[in-house]
C-alpha positions, -999 to +999 in steps of 0.1 A: -169-762-045-170-729-063-145-703-050-137-666-056-102-653-051-098-616-042-064-600-046-052-570-025-058-536-040-027-520-053-041-485-054-068-463-041-104-462-053-111-432-075-138-420-098-176-422-096-198-452-089-236-454-092-250-476-065-277-502-074-313-495-063-323-498-026-335-533-019-360-523+007-375-496-015-375-519-046-395-545-027-421-520-015-424-502-049-435-534-066-457-546-038-475-513-033-478-506-070-495-540-074-523-527-051-531-497-073-553-495-104-530-475-127-496-482-141-465-472-121-431-468-138-404-479-114-368-468-122-335-478-107-351-510-095-327-535-080-326-564-104-314-590-078-327-623-066-346-610-035-365-583-053-373-607-082-389-630-056-413-601-048-420-596-085-428-633-090-451-633-060-470-602-071-475-616-106-488-648-090-513-626-071-527-611-102-506-580-109-491-572-143-454-566-144-437-554-176-399-556-175-388-526-196-351-533-187-332-548-158-337-517-138-370-504-151-404-520-149-441-510-151-465-525-125-503-524-128-526-538-102-563-544-098-570-521-069-566-524-032-590-553-029-580-568-063-554-594-053-563-629-066-557-663-051-525-677-065-526-709-085-493-721-070-472-719-039-456-685-034-418-688-034-401-660-014-366-674-021-341-660+003-361-628+010-374-622+045-388-589+033-410-606+007-423-632+031-430-611+061-446-581+043-467-604+022-479-623+052-493-590+065-508-581+031-524-615+026-537-620+062-569-601+054-575-615+019-605-638+013-583-667-001-556-691+009-519-687+001-489-709+010-453-697+011-421-715+007-385-703+005-349-715+002-331-735+029-319-704+047-353-686+048-370-718+059-349-717+091-356-681+100-382-674+127-416-661+116-433-661+150-426-624+155-449-616+126-474-644+130-481-635+167-494-600+161-513-609+129-530-637+148-540-613+175-557-592+148-577-622+137-556-638+110-553-675+107-517-686+098-504-722+101-469-736+096-443-760+109-429-760+145-456-742+163-465-722+132-431-704+130-413-720+101-419-725+064-439-737+046-465-713+060-501-710+049-522-678+053-558-689+054-590-670+049-598-657+084-635-656+076-638-622+092-623-587+089-592-582+109-594-561+141-574-530+147-552-530+178-522-515+196-492-539+195-462-534+217-434-550+197-406-565+217-382-558+188-375-528+166-381-544+132-392-527+100-404-561+087-426-567+117-439-532+118-446-532+080-465-565+081-488-551+109-493-518+091-502-535+058-527-557+076-540-527+094-551-511+061-578-537+059-587-538+096-620-526+112-603-499+133-570-480+136-539-502+142-508-489+162-474-504+164-452-493+193-415-502+191-386-500+216-369-476+192-380-465+158-371-489+130-367-481+093-397-461+079-396-471+042-431-485+044-446-453+059-429-431+033-440-454+004-476-455+017-476-417+018-467-417-019-499-438-025-521-414-005-521-434+027-511-413+058-497-428+089-494-410+122-461-410+141-460-403+179-426-411+194-419-447+186-455-454+179-470-454+144-507-457+136-525-465+104-563-463+098-585-485+076-581-475+039-609-474+013-601-485-022-607-450-036-582-435-011-553-456-025-540-437-055-508-449-072-482-424-084-472-424-121-435-431-113-412-441-085-374-436-086-356-459-063-326-444-045-293-463-044-290-488-015-268-476+014-264-512+024-247-518-010-228-485-007-215-497+027-187-518+011-173-490-009-177-465+020-155-488+041-130-499+014-124-463+001-119-452+037-093-479+043-072-479+011-047-450+009-051-427-020-089-432-024-112-404-034-145-420-045-179-405-053-210-427-048-239-414-067-276-414-057-273-431-023-304-432-002-299-412+030-331-419+049-322-411+085-334-445+097-307-461+075-277-438+079-262-453+111-232-465+091-224-429+082-225-419+119-204-448+130-177-443+103-176-406+111-171-415+148-142-437+136-126-408+117-138-414+082-140-385+058-174-387+040-191-356+025-227-354+013-233-335-019-263-330-043-288-337-015-324-342-028-357-360-022-375-384-046-407-403-037-404-392-001-369-408+002-338-386+008-308-392-014-273-377-019-239-383-036-213-394-010-177-384-015-152-406+005-115-397+010-092-423+026-083-417+062-069-434+093-096-449+114-098-456+151-120-478+172-154-468+185-183-482+207-220-483+198-250-504+210-286-514+208-301-479+202-281-477+169-289-512+156-322-505+137-303-479+116-273-502+106-281-538+114-274-550+078-241-530+077-225-546+108-203-571+087-189-541+067-184-521+098-165-551+113-141-548+084-134-512+091-129-520+128-103-547+120-081-521+102-087-493+127-065-483+157-077-498+189-108-518+199-143-515+185-171-527+208-205-535+194-234-544+218-271-551+215-266-569+182-284-602+190-306-597+160-276-607+139-280-643+151-313-648+132-303-632+099-294-653+068-268-670+090-257-663+126-237-633+116-221-627+150-206-661+151-197-660+113-179-627+117-159-641+147-150-674+129-141-659+095-123-628+108-102-650+131-091-671+101-078-639+084-066-622+116-062-647+144-073-634+177-090-603+163-126-609+172-145-620+203-182-628+200-206-626+229-243-635+231-252-601+215-219-585+211-186-582+192-152-570+203-129-564+174-092-557+181-081-533+154-046-536+141-044-574+144-020-586+117-040-598+086-031-627+063-047-644+033-069-674+041-098-695+027-131-684+042-168-694+040-196-672+028-223-692+046-244-685+014-249-650+030-245-622+006-235-596+032-208-619+046-194-627+011-191-590+002-176-580+036-151-608+033-142-596-002-135-560+009-115-574+039-093-593+015-090-563-009-079-541+019-056-567+034-036-596+020-063-612-002-089-639+004-105-670-011-142-671-006-162-704-008-197-702-024-193-666-035-223-663-058-248-655-030-240-618-037-266-621-065-293-619-037-287-581-035-257-570-056-251-591-088-225-567-102-204-566-069-174-586-080-172-569-114-173-536-097-146-546-073-125-559-102-128-526-119-107-510-091-080-537-094-067-526-128 
């Protein structure tokens, strides 16, 4: 079995680091550009497995994608109603974003499309997307009561109906699937969430001339005519704050660190990790704040500091759900307990991250973590040792375990290559701080 050995850092993290493109924005930039009629140049694209799954799917649906470099591509579509029936099964790989958003986009199309994915994605529940799309008039069939891959989106034979959907979860993927289907519906479509989830879809649609209306936690989209959908000439993808999270935590923990992360997306629906780390005593300054393509970005300057435990819950989850494993690392080295509640969504990610965090952290720091049904209690200051740990083929677990080892006594990670899903250069970047 392939393993990766991470040594403890001997000195602080210093210098400047450019963060890879935001995964969520990279997905949407390709997908939405493929619905336009004119070329869109996308820069700082995240060249990682998940986003390349979206590229492959959009090409199979008739879009032209020219790869100028690993981080720059030009996408040209055939118009809002110009998607074509794929000649093969669409492979979403490990990407829930690719699958769920495309289910919404393909639900109103006059052709059949079948999706598959890797072993992990094939186990993730799709009912939360299929239910509202079916209520709009889509016909979607799959395994196990139509909730698991492979899933086929069939020609519904009629235009989708606009509706108001009260979502039981705050999920950007669920909301986005419904909004994309709503562009082709016969009347306005509204999604009401318990709390507001990430709004990358709404911001990206605005860049293509499609306005949505926000009213509290409700967002509404109206049917869109082909001529109303106008592609911009260029989209610059900001750096991914989920990828920045590992360096935010590691630089906060390792004494002598003074690190600048360049061009990090600071969309307020994604910056929960900055709020939590600040509550723990981290020293993070925003500089060079700006906006590009509707998305806020800034350079983040981190200076090492002594952290202390904190408490946060369900209301914060939509703004930092992907960063919980990294935050759990910060909590392990902080003074006192950190209590995280309302995190049940972590049990249906690439792996059951609540249980995975408890199991692997307790190998490295026995007795440090207690996992509840939707909660974690992390006892900061528990002595840390070196140990062999499992990645679960989960990119965020692998990277979080790596920074835990770097801040502690080292770690050996089984099946480490899953980082290629979102951050192929991660280990090389970590190694650059080891010299």
